[in-house]
N, C-alpha and C positions, 0 to 999 in steps of 0.2 A: 436344154438351155435354161439358165436361171432367168426368170422374169417375174413381174408383179403377179401374174395369174398364179404362178406356182406358190408364191408366198401367201397369197390370199387363201389358196386351197388348203395350205397347211394350218393357217390360223382357223379356218372353218372347221378343220378336223378335230381341233381341241376346244371348240366353242361349247358353251353351256347356256341354253336358253333361260334357265332359271337364274343363273348368275347374271345374265344380261339384264334381266328385270331389276335385280338388286342394284346393279351398277347404274342403270338409268335413273333410279331413285337417288342413289348416293351422289351422282354428279349433276343433279338438278337439271334434268332435261325436259321438265314439264312446261306447260304454257306460262310465259312470263318469267321463267327462271333463266339464270345466266347461260345455261347450255341448252336452251330450248331446241328441241328437234334432233339432238344428237342421237345416233343409233349405236348400240353396243352389240357385240357378238357374244360376250361372256367369256373372254379369254383372260386368264390370270397373268399377271405381270411376269412371273418367272418363266412361264411358257412362252410369252411374247419375246422375252430376252433371248431365249434359246433359239427361237426361229430367226430372230434378227442376226444373231451371231453366225448362224448357218449361211445366211445370205449377205454377209458383210461386204462382198465385192459387187453387189448389184449395181448396174449402170445407173447414172443419175436420171436418165429418162424413165427408167423403171421405178426408181425411188419416187419420182414425181407422181406416178400413177398411184402409189401407196399413200403419199401424203395428201393427195386430193380425193381420197376415198370418202364415201359417206359414212363409213364405219370407223368409229373411234379407235379401236385397237389396230386397225390397218394403218391409220395415220401414225399412231404411236410406233408401230414397227418400222415404218419408213423413216421416222425421225431418229429412232435408235440406230438404224443402219447409217444414216447421214452423219450422226455424231461420231460413230466409230470411224468412219472414213475421214472426218475432219481431224480427229485426234491422231490418226496415223499418217496424215498428209506430210509429205517430205518437203514441200515448198510453200512459201507464203502465197504464191499465186494460186495454188490448189486450195489452200485454206480460204482465201478470199472468194473464190468461185463458190465454194460450199457454203460459206457464211452468207454471201449475197443471196444464194438460193433459199437459205433458211429464212432470211428476212422477207423475201418475196412471198414465201409461204405464210409467214405471220401476217403480212399486209393483206394477203388475199383471203384471210380468215380461216386458214386450214389448221393453224396452231391455236386452238380455240378452247382450251380448258386448262385448269391450273396444273394438272398432272403432266400434260404435254410440255408445258412451259418449265415447270420446276425441275423435271428430270433432265431435260435437254439444255435449257438456257444456262444453267450453271456452268456447263461444259463448253458450250458454244461461245460464251462470253469471253473466253480466253483470247479470242481473236482481237478484241478491243484493247488489250493491254499494250499493244504496240502501235495503236492508232492515235495520232495527234488530235484528231477530232472526236475522240471517244466520248468525252464529257458532253459535248454539244449534241452528239448523236443520242446519248442517253436522255438528255433533257428533252429532246424532240419527242422521243417515245413517251416520256412521262407526261408531256403536255397533250398527248393525243386524246381524242374523245373515245377511243377504243379501249375497253377494259383490259384486253389481253396484251396490247402494246404497253399499257401502263404497268401491268404486272411484270412484263418482260424487262422493263427498264430497271426494276428493283432486282430481279433475279440475276441479271447480267452483272450486277455489282459484286456478287459473291466471288467472281473471278478476281476482282481487284482486292477483295479482302484476303483471299488466299495468297495473293502476291504481296501482302503486307500493307495495303493501302485501304483504310476504312472510309476515307472521305467521300468517294463517289456515292456510297450508301447514304451518308448523311445529306448529301445534296439531293438525292432522290426523295428522301424522307421529308425534307423541307418542301419540295415541290408538291408532294402528295399528301401533306398533312391534313388538308381540308377536303380530300376526296371523300365521296359519300358511299363508296362501295366496301362492303365487309371484306371482300377478297383482297382489296388493296391494303386495308388496315392490317390484315393478317400477314401479308407479304412483307410490308414495311416493318411490322413488329418482329417478325422472324429475323429479318436482316439486321435490325438493331440489336437483337439478342446476340447474334453472332459477333457484332462489333464489340459487345460487352465481354465476350470471351477473349478477344484480342487485347482490349484496353478498357478495363472496368471504369477508371476515372473519366475516360472520354465519353462513355455512354451515360454515366451519371451526370456529367456536365450538360450533355445534350438533353437529358430528361429534365434537369432543373430549368432549362430555358423553355421547354415546350410542354411540360406536364399539364399545364392549365388548359391547353388547347388540343392536346392529343386525344384522339378517339380512344375510348376505354379498351376496345379490343386490341388496338395497336399497343397500348400501354401494357396490357396483360401479357401479350406475347413477348414484348421486349424485356420484361422483368422476370420471366419464367425461371431463370437460373439464380435469382437472388434468394436469400434466406426468407423463410416465411415472415419473419418480423420486418424485414426491409420491404418485402412486397406490400405488406399492409400499410407501411409508411407512405409508399408512393401512391397507392390506391386512395389514400385519404387526402393526398395533396391537392 
């Protein structure tokens, strides 16, 4: 029978203690860091994806055991399985149940690093496209005191961009313009860069209005696709 223990056993079988040390440094798990205390097994993402695909039909109760694990890669695997089930869901009711579970995991602190958010939030954000209260929900996340909820507010807007609507991204950028965390600056800058791919004039107009108050990291990320000459111009502004 497929269960969380089986999944964890498979993840452990491909773990690498040396890689785990590297990952704990890379994802800032030291005292005072944004991921303080997180524990890694040392499982590579391609291996994790293969295992998640193998257990794509895992019951939600077993997924919960994965997403609440102390091990980063186990949580990641559980989220990958959850997202796969969300994308294959045949009814809005099933999507809602999975999305609500996802948000509960976020609120409970189990979706607690940028890779977990960035890989899964872009896809789970599709649920909000048909929600009348989507913008209010995003704003609530953006105004949270929790770093990961704020980052999720930005990442969810990628779903709107892909549906042709860049404006939720700009709304989140406005709300988070004065945030003091580098991970928020990077997320907003990344999202703005993608807006520029859709509509260059829209991004440039937004930059014109905000360049004087925009954190440098946010600005640098948002103009990455501009020419070297234009990047210099904005950085001097």
